N, C-alpha and C positions, 0 to 999 in steps of 0.2 A: 256244706258240700265244697265250697270254694276253698276254705281253709284246709280241708283234707287233701284237696288236689295240690295245693301248694306244698304241703308236707310231702306228698308222694313224689312230686317233681324233685324236691331237694334230695330225697333219699335215692331216687333212681339216677340222678345225674350229678355226680360229684359230691354226694353226701353233704349237702349244705353249702358247698363252695359255689360262688358265682351267683348269677341272677336266677330268679324263680319264675320268670315269664317264658322260659323255653327258648328265648332268642339266642342265648349263648350256645346252647346245644346245636340249634339249627344253623348257627353261623359256621360251625365246624363240620356240619353234616356233609357226607359224601356218599358215594355209592355203597360203601360198607355200612354206613349208618342206616341207609334206607333198607338194605337187605336185612340187617339186624332187627329193625322195627317190624318188618313183615314177618320174620321168623317168630318174634315174640307174640305178635297178634295171633299167628296161626297156632302156636303151642297153647295159648290161652283158650282159643276157640275149641280145640280138641279136648282140653282138660275139662272144660265146662259144658261141653255138648252143644255149643251154639252153632248155628248154621253160618256158613261162609257168606259174608257180605262183600260185594264188589266195592273197591275203594277207588275214588277218583285221584286222590293224592295221598301218599303214605303219611305225610305229616300235616295234612289239612286240618285245621282246628287246633293243632298243637301250638301253632304260632299265633294265629289270630282267632281268639275266642268268639269275636263278633261276627265272623263269616259263618254263613249257614253250613251245616254239615249233616251228614246222614245220622239219624238218631241211633241206629243200631251200631254203626261204626264207633260212635262216641262211647257207647256202653262197653263195647268190647275193649276199646283202648284203655278206658279207665280201669277195667277189671285187670288188664295186663299189668298196668302200673301198680295196682294195688297188690297183686300177687308178688311182683318183684320187690316191692317195698317191704313186704312182710318178710321175705327171705333175704333181705339186705341187698347186695349187688350181684349176687349169683356168680357166674363164671366170667363176667365182664370185668376187666381190670385195666387201669391205665398202664402205659409203657414204663419199663425201666431199662437202663442201658449201662453197659460197662465195656471197656476196650481191653482186649488182650492182644498180645503181639507174638510174632514168630519171625524167623529169619535171623540174620546176623546183626545183633545189637552190641555196640561197644559198652553201653552203660544205660541203665534205666533208673530214674529217680521216681519213687512212688509218691503220688499225691502231694505235690508241693504247690501250695496256693491253688488248690482245687484243680490241678492239672498234672499230667505226667510228662516227663522229659525223656525222650527216646533218642539216643545218640547212635549214629550209624556212619560208616565210612563211605565216601563217595564211590559210586560204581557198584555197591552192594544192592541187594534186593530188600525193599521195605515191604512188610506184610503186616497189616493191622486188621483185626477182626472185631466187629461190633456185636456183642452178645446182648440180645434184647429179650424181654418177657412182656406179656400183656395180651389181652384178648378184647377185641379182634386182633389178629396178627398185625403188629405195628409196621408201618412203612419206614425204611431206613434210607438215610441220605447222608453221604459224606461231602463235606465242604472244607475248603481251606481257610475260609473266614466265616464268621457267624452269619449265615444266610445271605452273603453277598454273592450275587450271580456272576459278578465280573471275575472272581477268582476261582470259580468252579472249574473242574477238570474238563478241558476241551470244550468249554462253553456249555457244558451240561453237568448235572449232578451225577454222582456215582450212587446207584440205588442198591448195590450189592452189599452183603454183610461184610465181605472181606475187601479191603483196599490193598492192592498189590502194585508196587512200582518197582520195576526192574531197572538196574543200572541207574540208580538215583543220582541226580545231579544237585549241585549246591543251591541252585535257584529253587529247588523243590523243597528245601527246608522251610519250616514254619509251623504254625499251629493248625492242627486238623481237628475237625468237629464231626462227631457222629450224632445224628439227630433222628429220634424215633418218635412217631406219633400215630395214634389210632383213633383220635377224636374224643377220647375220654381224658378229661383233665388236661393238664399242660403237657406239651411235648417234653420228652426226656432228652437231654443233651449232655454229652461228655466230650472232653477234648484231650488231646495229647500233643505236646510240642516235639517236633522232630528236628534235631540238630544234625546237619551233614558236615562231617569233618573231612578236610582235605589239606594238601600242601602242594603248591605249584613249584616248578623249578625256579630257583632264584635267578635274578638278572642283575648284573653289575654294570653300572654306567659310570663314566669317568668325566669329571669336569675339572678344568684347570683355571687358575686365576693368577695374574701377575700384578703385584702392587708395588709401588715405590715407597720405601720407608722414608718418613720425614726426617730431615736433618742427618741422614746417612746416605752414603754414596754406594748403595747396592740395591738390587732388585730382589724381592722375595717371590718365589714361585711356589704356589700351594696347589696340591692335587687333592680332590675329593673323590673317593670311591664309594659309590652309593649302591647298597644291596637292597633289593626289593623282592619280596615273595608274598603271594596271596595265600592265605591259610585260614583255617578255623580248626582249632583255637588259635589265638595269636602265636606268631612264630617267635622263636628266639634265635639270635644270630651270634656267630663267632667268626673271628677273622684269623687267618694264618698268613705269614710271609714265609714262603717256602714251607719248611716243617715247623717254623716258630709260631707258637700261639701268641697272638697280640692281645694284650689286656690293657684296660685303661690305667695309665701310670707306669706301665712296664717299659715304655720308651718315650723319652721326652719329645721326640720328633713325631710322635703318633698321638692322635686324639680320636677317641671313639665316642659317638653320641647318637642319640635318636632325636630327630626334629620333633618339637612339641606337637605340631599340627598333624603328624602322621600316626600318632597314638600306637606306637610300637610296630607299625607295618614297615618301617624303613630303618636301616642301620647304616651309618655313614662313618667311613674311615678317613680321617683327615691327616694328610702327610704335609707337615709344615716345613717350608723352606727345604725343598728336596735335597737329599744327601745321596752320595753314590750308592750306599746300601739300600736306599729306597727303590732303586730300579731292580725289581724282582717279580716273581710269580706270587700273586695274591689269591687266596681262596676265601670264599664266603660260604659258611655252612649254615643252612636253615633247618631248624628242628622244631617239632611240636611235641617233643619228649615222648615219642613212641606211642602216643595216644592212638587207639584203634589200630595198633601195629603199623602206623604210618612211619616209614623209614626217613632218616635225615636226607637232605639233598644238598649238593655242593656245586658251586660254579667257580671257575678260575679265570684270572685275567693277568696277562703279562704286561707290566708297566716298563717302558723303556724311554730313553731320551728322544725317541722318534714318535712317541704316541701323539696322535693328532686327530681332530675331528674330521669328518668326511667333507669333501667338496666334489661337485659334479658339474657337467655342462651337457646341454642338449645340442645335438648336431642337426637341428631342424629349425624351420622358421616358426614364427608365432604371429598370427594364426596360420593354420594350414588349410587352404581351400581346395577341395577336390571334387571331382564329379562322381556320381554314383557308379559303382562297379569297378572303380580303380582300386589298386592295392596301395597301401601306404605303410611306410616303415619309419618308426621312431627310434632313434639311436641315442642312448644315454651312456656317457663314459665318466669314470671317476678321474678326478684331477688331483686327488690328495686324500690322505687319511691313513692312519696306522692304529690298529690292524686294518687289513684290507676291508673296505665296506662291502656289505651285501646290497644289491640293487633289486628293487621291486617296483612294479608299475601298478598304479591304482587309477580308478576313474572317479571323477568328482561325484557323480550320481549313478548309483548302481554298480554292478560288477563289470568286469571286462567282458567283451563279447566272447561267446563260446568258441568262435573260430579263431580267436587270437592265438598267435604263435609267439612264444617267449623264448629267447635265447640270450641268457645273461642280461645285459642292459638293452637288448634290441627287442622291440615289439613290432610285430607285423600283423596287419589286418588285411586279409585278402578280400577282394570284392566288397568294398565298403558300401554300406547303405546309410540312409538318413538316420536310422535308429542308432547307428554307431557314433553319431556326432557327439561332441562334448569336450570336456577338459580332461586331459590325461596328464598324470604327474609321475615323475620318476623320483623315488625316495632312496637315499643312500644312508645306511646306518651301520656303525661299528661300535655302538655303545659308548663312544667318546664324544662328549659335548652333545649338541642337538643334531638330529638327523638333517641332512641336506635334502632340499626339495626343489625341483624345477618342473614347470608346467607348460603345456602348450594346448591351444584350443583347435580342435578339428571341426571345420565347417564343411558339411556335405551340401553341395549345391542342390537346390530344388528350383525347378523352373518357376518363374513368377506367374502369378495369376491375379487378375483384378475382377472384383465384383462390386456391385452397388446394392446395398440392402433395399429390398422392395419398397419399404416405407420411406426411403430417403430420396426418391426421385419419382415424380416431380416434388420439389420441396417448396412449400408455400410459407412465406414469412411476411412481416409487415415492416414498412420503412422505419429505420431507427433501431431495429432489433439487432441482436447478435446471433449469427447463424453459423452452423458447422456443416460443410459439405463433406460426405464421407465416401471413400473408396476403400473397401476391404482388400488388403494386399497380403499375399502369401509368397513364400520363396525364401531360399537361403543362399547367400546372405540376403537379407530383406532389402529390396531395392528402394531407392529414393523415388518418391512420386512427384512428377512435374504437373502442375496445374496451369491451364491456360483457357482463354475464351475460345469456344468452338464455333460460335455463330457469327463473330465479327472480329476484325483486327483492331481490338482496343486493348488498352492496358488493364492489368489486374488491379485489384483495390490498392496495392502498395505502389502502383505506378510502373511496375515492370511488366514485361510481356509474359513472364513465367514466374511461378512461385513454387518453392520446394517444400515438401512435407515428408517427414520421416515416419509418420504413422498413418498416412493416407487421409488425414483430416485437413481440410482448408477452413480456417476460422476467419469469418468476416465480421468486423465490429462496425456498428452503426450503418447498417445496410441502407443503400439509397436505391431509388427507382431505376437509375441507370445501370445497376448491376443485374437486372433481370436478364435471363438468357440461358444458353447452354454452356456448361463448363466441361472441359476435357481433363481427365486424370490419366496420366501415362507413366509407364515404368521407365526408369533410366537403365542404362547398360551396366550398372554398377556390379550386378551379381555375376558377371563373367560369362554368361551363356550367350552364344552367338545366335540369338533368336530375335524375331521381330518384336519390338516393344508392344506390350499389352496396353490397351486403353479402354476406357469406359466413359460414358457421358452422364452428367447430372444436370437436370433442369432446375433452375432457380426462378421462382415466381415471386416477385415483390409486390405486395399490395400497398397502395398508398391512398390517402384521402384525396378528394378532388382539389386541384389547384385552380383558384378562381381569381378573377379581377373584376373590379378593383378591390384590393384588400381593405382600403379605407379611402373614403371620399367625403370631403366636407362640402355641403351644399348650403349656401346662404341665399335666402330668398325672402322677400317681403310677404306680408300677409295678403290673403285673397289671391295669390298667384298659384300656378300649377307647376308640379315637377313630376318627373318619371325617373325612377331608379332602376338600373339594370345590372344584374349579376351574371357573369359569363363563366362557363366551365372551360378551362384551358386544357386540362388532361386529368385522368383519373384511372385507377385500376382497382377492382373491376368496374367496368362501365355498363354492365348489363342492367343494373338496378340503380338508378339515381333518383333521389327524391329531394324536394326542397321545402323550406318553410320560411315565411317572412314573419318577423316579430318587431314590434315597437316596444322597447324595454322588455318586460316579461309578457306582454300581451301578444297572443298569437293572432296574426292577421290573415295568413293564407298558407295552405299546404298544397302539394301536388307532386306529380311524377313526370320526369322527362320522357319524351317520346323520341323525336328526331331533332328537336331544337337543342341549341347549345347554351341557351341563356334563359333567364326568367326575369320578368319586369314587375314592378309595383308602382302604380301611379297615385298621386295625390292631386285632386282637381282644384281644391281651394285651401290654401294653408291658413291655419288658425293656431292659436296658442296650444290647442290640444294635439296638433299634428307635428309640433316641433319635438325633437328628441333624436335618439340613436336607433336607426333601423338596422337590423341584422338579417341577412339572408344566408341560411345554412344549406349547403348542398351536401348530401350524405350518401356514402356507400358503405360496404362492409368494413373498410379499413378506418373509417372516421368521417370527419366533416371538414369542408372548407367553408370559410365565412367571408362574406362581403359586408362591410360596415359602412353606413352612411350617417353622417352627422348633419341633420337638417336643423338649421337655426335661423332666426331672424336677427341675430347679433350683427352689428356693423363691424367691418374690418377695423383693425387698429390704425390710428393715424401714423404717418411717417414723418419724423422730425427732419427739418431741413438744417443740415450742418454747415452749409456754405453761406450762411447769412453774413453779409458784409458788415464787419465791425458791430457784432451784436451787443457788446458791452459799451455802455456810455454812463457818464456820471453827472449828477446834478448837485451833489453836496460832497463835503470832504470825507465823511465816514460811510456813505452809502453809495450804491451804484444801481443802475437799471440794466435790464437785459431784454433784447428784442427776440422773442420766441417765435419761430416760424415753423409751419408744418403743412403737409398735404394730406389728403384723405385717400386711402386705398379703396378702389372700386366703390365710389360713393353711391352709384345707382343700383348696386346689388341688392340692397334691402330698402326698407322704408327710409324716408327723408330724415337726415340728421338734423335735430332741432336744437341741439346744444352740445357743449363739451363740458365735462366735469374736470376742472383743473385742481390737482393736488400738488402741494409743494411743502418740502420739509428740509431743514438744514441738515447737512451731512452729519451723521453720527447721532441724530435725534430720532425718537420713535414716533412723534406725533405729526400727523399730516394736517395741513391747513387746506381746506377745499373751498372752491367757489365755482359757479357755473358761468360759462361763456355762451351767450345766446347766439344762434345762427339764424339769420333771416334768408329765406329763399333756399334754392337748391345749390349744393356745392358741386362745382364742375371738376371733372377729372384733371389732375395736375394743377388745380388752383392753389396758390400759395396763400395761406392764412397766417396773419401776424397778430401777436398779442404781446404787449409790453409788460414785463415784470419790473416793479419799482420797489424802492425801499429795501433793497438787498444790502446786507451788511458786508462791508469790505473786511477782509478778503475771502469771506466764507464761500464755500461751494454748496450747492443745493441740488436735491433730487426733485425732478419735475415729472408728474404722472398725468397723462391726458387720456380721457375715456369718452368716446362718442356716445350720445344718447339718442334713441329713437323711441317710437311709441311701443316697440317691443320691449325696450328696456336698455340696459347697459350693453355696450359693445366691448370689443377687446381693447385693453389698455396698452399703452406703451410708456416706457420710462427712460429718461435720460438724465445726465448730470451736467449742470452748468457750472463753470468756474470763472472766477474773477482773474483777469490778466490785464495789465496796463503796460504801455498805452496801445490801444487798438482802435481809437476813435479818430476819424479824419479831422475833427476839430480839437485835437489834443492841445492843451495849453502847456502842460508840464508833466514830465516824468522824472521822479527822483528816487534813488535807491541808495540807502545807507547800509544795506546788508544786515539790518537789525531783525527782520522777521525770519521765521523758520525756513521759508522756501527761497530765501535770498533773492526776492523779486523775480523769481522764475528764471534766474540765470542757471545754466547747466554746464557740466564739464564735457569737454570734447573727448570722444572715444579714441581719437587717432593720435593723441599726444603721448608723452612719456610718463607724466605724473600730473597730479591735480592741484588746483588752487585750494587753499584751506581758509575756512572762516575762523577768525581769531579775535580775541580781545586781550588786553594786557592783564586783566584780572583773572582770566581763566587759562592763560598760556602755561605751557609746561615749565616747571622750575629749572629744567636742564636746557633751557633755550640757549642758542649761541649768542654770546655777547658781541658788542661792537657791530651789530647789524640789525635791521628791522626797526619799526616804530615803537616808542614807549607808550603811545596812546593812539586813539583813533583821530580822525582829522579834526574833530571838535575839541580835542584835548582830554576827553573822558577815558578813564581807564576801564570803564564798563562797556563802552561802545565797541562795536564790531567793525571789522574791515576784512578784506580778502588779501592773502599774501601767498608767495611761493616759498616753501621751506627748502633751502639749498644744502642742508646738511647731508651727510652720507645716509643712504647709498647713492645719492644723486651724483651725476657726472657732468662735466663741462659740456655745454651744448644741448643738454636735454631741455625739452620744452613742456610748459604747462599752458593750456588754452582754456579760457572761460568764455562761454557764448551767452550773449544777451538774448532775451525773448525777441520774437519777430515783431517788428513795428510796422503797422499798416498805415498807408495814407491814401487819400482819395486821388485816383488818377485824373489828370487834366489834359496836358499836352504831351502825347507820346513822342513828338518829334523834336523836343528841345527842353531846355530848363524851364522850371516853373517860377513863379514869383514867390512861392512859399519856401522860406529858409528855416533851418533848425540849427540851434546852437547846442552842440554836443560838448559837455565839459565833465571833467573828473579830477580828482586829486590822486597824486601818486607819491610814493615814498621810496627813495633809492639811496640807502645808506649802507656803506661797507666797502672794504678795500677790494672785494671780489665781485662787485656788482656787474651783472651781465647786461642784457638788453630787454627793454619793454617795448613791444610793438602793438599797434592798434590797427585792425583791418576792418574793411567794410565788405559785407557779403550781400549781394543783391538777389532778389527773388528771380528765379529762372537761371541764375548763375551760381549754383551751389558749389561748383568746382572752381570758381574763380573768386579770389579774394584780393581786393584792392588795398594797397598800403595807405593808411590814413594818418598815422602818427608814429614816431619812433624816438627813443631816447636810450642812452647807455651811460655807464660809468657812475661813480660815486657823486651824489648830489647833496650829501651832508645829512645831519640828523634833523630833518624837517620835512613837512608835507609841502609839495608843490602842486600848483593847479595848471591844467591845460584846457584850452578852448579851441574848438574846431567848428567852422561853419560847413554845413552840408546842405545840399539841395536835392533831395530824393524825389522821384516821381512814381516809385513803386515800393513795395514792402522791402524792408532791409533788416539786417542783423549786424551787430557790432561784436568783434572778437578781440579779447585782450590776450596777448601772448607774452609770457615771461620766459626768458632763456637764461639758464644757469651759467654763471661765470666760472672762473678758474678755481674758486675755493669756496669754503663753507660760509664766509662772511659776505653773502651776496643775496640776502632776502629782499624781495621787491614786493610792495603792497599798493593796493588801490582802495579808494573810498569815495562815497558821495558822487555816484555817477548820475548825471542829469541830462535830459533832453528837453529843451524849451523851444516853443515856436518863435521864429524870428532870428535875425542874426545876432551874434554875440555882441553885447553892449561895449565891451572893451577888448582890446587886443592884448591878451595875456602873453607873458613871456615863457618861452620854452627854450631849451638849449640843445645844441647839436655839437657833439664832440668833434673838434678838429685841432690841428696843430696851432693855427693862428687865431683861434677864438671863434665865437658864434657870430653869425652874420644875419641880419634881418632880411627876410625874403618873403615874397608874395607869390604863391604858387596857385595857378588855375589848372585844375584837372578836369578834362572833358571826357566823361565816360558815358557811353550810351547804354542804358537809358537813364543815366543819372549824371547830373552836373554837380561836381564837388568843388567848393572853394576852400582851400586850406590856407589859413593865415598863420604863418609862423614868424614872429618878429622877435628879434633879439638885439640888444644895444651893441654897438661897436665898442671895442676897447681903445 
């Protein structure tokens, strides 16, 4: 039974084509199919004598076998199919189609590549008829493309058998399809291509070029006559000069060609290096060879020595701002061009207003409205060169209006955000918007009292809480209307998290003592809901909500190790949280080193020194008693610390000076010292300082000696106020280009590897320039401030002054408290020969002092002065060494007593008489 049904289905619906489950047929079924099915069932019922059975659906069960159906209907349907299958297809037949034509056709090509080509002249009537066969009657539809709705006629298909287009235009050419379908088999489709033939009037344009021929003294003037005509089929051009037909090669001064890119649509006549006979009437004839009886068309142009491209000017301003209802006149005049240009007015967008009055180059718009605003252009064209164009912009004033979008006021934001305040502005010309504060006389975010905006938007970056309030947007008078400025208000609400105090507080307290921490709200917005929470680290201690109070407290009754740590109190609103932090610790404060220790450096052996380290303890009673200090010490540049504990007996008093002597320190190394207080809580805060060796600073100094051999030259320094510096030098390392006949050949001991200090007087040094070398500050123990002491010091040094240009060597004494006063101590000048000389000076200081060596450059480059082996020893000089003083009659031995308060200096300068 199923096999028979399948066979019947194939026979009844397409004779085996397509699917056998009935879905293909039903997929195409329409009202015609349903009627046909009903008719077949009815005819079968009448032929077999069956009674009529009401049907719920004409095709129910034909598609879905598994759906329940009426048994009688199914038998009737099967019988119908069986009868139709026996008789084949009966009167039902799929559609066939062919296209016939009528009307005025120039040419018809039959069946080329399964299509027909129908040629017609533009303006004639196209009439195509679609002849169809098939039962049921097929539906016919004409389209210009195969089923594309976008190219259907007037956005709808033509369902008539005959397609008629009167006065056909070129754009209506193309391929036309006739489609017929009746639900049986595939639709029948035939097509025909329609070619519309036409020829437009040709247009001649003239272009001139002037080029200078290289290596020749004349100018070449070339004219191009370009002929263009739109056509189908392609046009053929011919040129005439007067009655003379111009052909390629007929005249050496004429060249005729078609630009490659125009594909035959353009013909160019080139007149090279114009001659007198070239000034004439030229005609361009365009022809499509009388296809469809289309006649040839011709255009002429008169070329003369006055031929020129057009030029114009507008006798109006740009832009033109007018009020609504006013009349406006635009005047355009030609200022050049041959032949006389034609003038036209166009509008940049759309057409000219209907009320526009044109009179040559004059355009008048009476009673102008805002819709008439825009850019108007005057175009001059005479087919020579490019058209000339001048434009002006007409602005029709519209009264300004300001509105604030409903969702833009009040505007709520958070501190630190970027916000835009908006006023929507209308009007022509569009006025500038002025923004200002409306609720108080304060500056705008940029510091000014007013800010300008061209689009009505005020952009504020990094909003702060002080910017909350009302803002006024106001129109300026720019658009020309004498009206009151429009204004609107925008409210800005800035939310910010609570500001609290203290932001951070360190609390140092000993164990078993009590503390209370308090966090206060200074300001916040919004303030209607404020909550707080206390935490110790990550442990939540307490939460709550503010009522009327402005602070929250958290007490600790008895401190222990578990209570020490960082306490955070967070006060929270919608915008965020403010935080008070409390560092509760039992650590002792850091000790404070005492830097004013009198003569902390002292020495007990030749290669080592000792240092008196002193300090005080900051807030010693804040925490538990300090039981010891951990002392760490390491040599500068080293990594390892040596540590030891310094025991403390009893309580340390505030301001108490604690002393500890560091011994066995290696000369002249510097050391880092770290000091850490210890309590029963543990280590406190550490402090670090650097101690340096410097000599002599001990009141019991026995000897200071400097041979300038070490890297820091015994802590001597260069004076910043002089002209140049002293230089450390040795004979072995000096520059090979040194100046001869001046300076020492070795240090004071005779060693060429030994060092000394000297002044280099070569260029660019000038006569009279000074170099000053400062000794370290020497301290002594004060005794009698009202007069000289019994302690004397012998100051000695070696000097070298050799050369014909030797200047002056001075020694000064600078006293503590008299930094601006320098007392002369010793002086010598002139050539002393190639040898080292020694000077001795007795001094009696009662306060700290400093020695200054001053070298002054002489008149030439052979004037190097050197010093070496500077010594200070306790006690007067053992011998009266000789120095010299330049004078005409020789050196004289003198004894000079200098009384200087607060120092008494005895200078002994002895020299033999001659």
